[in-house]
GUDRENLUM-103441 format. One line per field, with one value per residue (C-alpha): chain; residue number from 1; z, x, y. Coordinates in pm, 1 decimal. Each point is the difference from the previous one (the first is absolute). Layout:
// residues N
unit A, ...
pos NUM, ...
w Z, ...
u X, ...
v Y, ...
// end
This chain:
// residues 174
unit A, A, A, A, A, A, A, A, A, A, A, A, A, A, A, A, A, A, A, A, A, A, A, A, A, A, A, A, A, A, A, A, A, A, A, A, A, A, A, A, A, A, A, A, A, A, A, A, A, A, A, A, A, A, A, A, A, A, A, A, A, A, A, A, A, A, A, A, A, A, A, A, A, A, A, A, A, A, A, A, A, A, A, A, A, A, A, A, A, A, A, A, A, A, A, A, A, A, A, A, A, A, A, A, A, A, A, A, A, A, A, A, A, A, A, A, A, A, A, A, A, A, A, A, A, A, A, A, A, A, A, A, A, A, A, A, A, A, A, A, A, A, A, A, A, A, A, A, A, A, A, A, A, A, A, A, A, A, A, A, A, A, A, A, A, A, A, A, A, A, A, A, A, A
pos 1, 2, 3, 4, 5, 6, 7, 8, 9, 10, 11, 12, 13, 14, 15, 16, 17, 18, 19, 20, 21, 22, 23, 24, 25, 26, 27, 28, 29, 30, 31, 32, 33, 34, 35, 36, 37, 38, 39, 40, 41, 42, 43, 44, 45, 46, 47, 48, 49, 50, 51, 52, 53, 54, 55, 56, 57, 58, 59, 60, 61, 62, 63, 64, 65, 66, 67, 68, 69, 70, 71, 72, 73, 74, 75, 76, 77, 78, 79, 80, 81, 82, 83, 84, 85, 86, 87, 88, 89, 90, 91, 92, 93, 94, 95, 96, 97, 98, 99, 100, 101, 102, 103, 104, 105, 106, 107, 108, 109, 110, 111, 112, 113, 114, 115, 116, 117, 118, 119, 120, 121, 122, 123, 124, 125, 126, 127, 128, 129, 130, 131, 132, 133, 134, 135, 136, 137, 138, 139, 140, 141, 142, 143, 144, 145, 146, 147, 148, 149, 150, 151, 152, 153, 154, 155, 156, 157, 158, 159, 160, 161, 162, 163, 164, 165, 166, 167, 168, 169, 170, 171, 172, 173, 174
w 205.2, -147.8, -183.8, -246.3, -91.4, -277.6, -79.8, -135.3, 139.9, -60.0, -322.5, -135.4, 33.0, 122.2, 354.2, 281.3, 251.1, 239.0, 57.3, 287.2, 146.3, -20.1, 203.3, 162.8, 73.8, 185.1, 141.2, 1.3, 256.9, -264.8, -296.9, -70.6, -250.1, -111.3, -180.9, -285.8, -172.2, -19.5, -227.8, 64.9, -354.6, 1.5, -190.7, 145.0, 27.2, -74.1, 162.4, 346.3, 260.6, 132.2, 87.7, -118.7, 181.1, 336.5, 103.8, 184.3, -144.1, -152.1, -216.9, -285.2, -186.5, 9.7, -264.9, -329.9, 168.2, 4.0, 251.7, -67.6, 274.9, 88.7, 253.2, 177.4, 129.4, 260.0, 8.7, 225.7, 325.9, 66.3, 287.6, 15.6, 48.5, -288.0, 232.4, 80.5, -369.7, -78.3, 284.1, -100.0, -366.6, 79.2, 216.7, -276.3, -256.8, 245.4, 49.3, -379.7, -8.4, -190.7, 227.6, -244.0, -280.0, 173.8, -181.4, 14.6, 212.9, -0.2, -202.0, 180.4, 265.5, -226.3, -287.5, -108.9, -296.1, -99.2, -277.5, -159.0, -286.1, 154.8, -180.0, 229.8, -46.8, 231.4, 46.9, 245.0, 163.6, -36.0, -19.7, -91.6, -124.1, 132.0, -172.4, 90.8, -211.6, -130.7, 103.8, -176.3, 119.9, -80.6, -72.2, 40.6, -272.9, -80.4, -58.8, 116.9, -135.9, 279.6, -126.2, 308.1, 95.2, 346.6, 66.1, 250.7, -12.9, 184.3, 74.9, -31.3, 69.7, 302.9, -93.6, -46.5, -342.9, -161.1, -244.0, -185.8, -80.6, -174.1, 97.9, -222.2, 111.4, -260.1, -86.6, -30.6, -147.5, 93.9
u -264.4, 82.8, -256.1, 110.4, -279.3, 63.3, -156.6, 92.4, 164.5, -131.0, 201.2, -175.8, 306.1, -38.9, 122.2, -22.1, -266.7, 15.7, 281.6, -53.5, -193.8, -378.8, -180.9, -248.1, -37.8, -236.5, 15.0, 373.9, -50.1, -170.3, 206.4, -125.9, -157.9, 217.2, -145.2, 212.3, -231.7, -370.5, -215.4, -350.9, -123.3, 78.8, 266.4, 352.0, 220.5, 352.3, 145.9, -122.3, 188.9, -305.3, 64.0, -324.3, 81.7, 20.9, -359.3, -198.8, 66.3, -328.0, -52.2, -185.1, 72.8, -229.6, -272.7, 183.2, 337.0, 286.2, 232.6, 354.4, 139.8, 195.9, -105.9, 147.3, -185.8, 168.3, -59.6, -286.9, 150.3, -62.5, -224.4, -197.4, -372.5, -229.5, -197.7, 312.8, 86.7, -354.7, 7.7, 342.2, -100.5, -326.4, 191.6, 256.9, -272.1, -171.1, 330.4, 12.9, -359.4, -91.7, -216.0, -289.1, 212.2, -7.1, -315.3, 49.2, 280.2, -128.7, 299.1, 271.2, -5.6, 191.8, -249.9, -109.1, -150.4, 59.5, -132.7, 341.9, 206.9, 328.5, 327.7, 201.0, 343.5, 139.7, 365.1, 100.7, -161.6, -216.0, -358.4, -344.1, -268.7, -335.0, -327.3, -350.2, 18.8, 355.3, 359.3, 330.8, 358.6, 214.4, 370.1, 218.3, -68.6, -344.2, -248.7, -361.1, -260.9, -254.8, -334.2, -213.6, -24.9, -19.0, 353.3, 275.9, 375.7, 144.2, 371.0, 95.1, 369.3, 218.3, 109.7, -206.2, -158.6, 51.9, -241.5, -23.3, -347.9, -184.1, -367.0, -228.8, -348.5, -240.9, -367.0, -27.1, -282.6, -45.0
v 699.9, 336.3, 217.2, 263.9, 240.7, 249.0, 334.8, 342.4, 311.3, 353.6, 18.7, -309.4, -223.9, -359.0, -58.2, -253.8, 101.7, -299.1, -248.7, -238.5, -290.5, -44.7, 263.4, -238.4, -367.9, -228.3, -351.9, -57.4, -276.8, -218.3, 119.0, 347.6, 234.2, 293.2, 300.3, 133.0, 248.7, 85.0, 211.1, 128.2, 53.1, 371.5, 188.8, -32.0, 307.8, -125.7, 312.6, -98.8, -201.5, -188.7, -363.5, -158.3, -324.5, 175.9, -62.0, -264.0, -346.6, -117.6, -306.8, 171.3, 322.3, 299.9, 32.6, 49.8, -55.1, -247.2, -162.9, -120.1, -222.1, -303.5, -255.7, -297.9, -302.3, -215.8, -375.5, -103.5, -123.7, -366.9, -99.3, 326.0, -71.9, 100.7, 229.7, 201.6, 33.4, 116.0, 254.5, 138.9, 20.4, 179.0, 247.7, 62.3, 74.6, 237.5, 187.3, 53.1, 126.4, -314.5, -213.9, 45.5, -154.9, -341.3, -112.9, -379.0, -143.2, -357.3, -121.4, 201.5, 276.3, 241.4, -20.5, 347.1, 185.0, 362.1, 225.1, 21.9, -130.6, -115.5, -65.7, -225.2, -154.0, -265.9, 94.4, -272.1, -299.0, -308.6, 123.6, -126.9, 237.4, -123.7, 88.0, -116.0, -314.0, -19.2, 51.9, 43.0, -32.5, 302.8, 13.7, 308.4, 257.3, -141.1, 282.0, -2.5, 240.6, -20.9, 135.5, 54.1, -368.1, -151.5, -123.4, -72.1, -51.9, -300.2, -25.3, -368.2, 50.4, 52.1, 356.1, 318.6, 42.8, 341.6, 166.0, 329.6, 129.5, 281.7, 35.9, 207.2, 104.3, -138.1, -25.8, -380.0, -203.7, -365.8
// end
């Protein structure tokens, strides 16, 4: 994947500031999460050359911030014991600073809930979105507006599923 980040030069003309792959990624062995751009809720100086995705990969954005990323989910390998899947999933969420987001994993080990509004597009794959009491099968280019609900993504296919996502820190009311 190639990121093209624009900005301005000292004369106020639009220019390309960054042209290259994502600065950071995490969990490539199970698919991966790739940071494209982050904001922290503060004013952005379009003259700077700061790569706002070149920071620790965390699940949720900062207070008032956003995250723009893509992520891949590999199919669950057959024959792996449930305990091993639970252990690996718990470890992955800890690596993203998100262990506390696993509020109820009784339905699936990857269930999690964040204080964000997420705009998610499935680009490729055969995926089910699991919620506490419902589920829906997604087709490529289906869009999910995930509003702070406990959820998980399940890859039903034999190839990696690919998503694009924008996460926006939000003050949610249940």
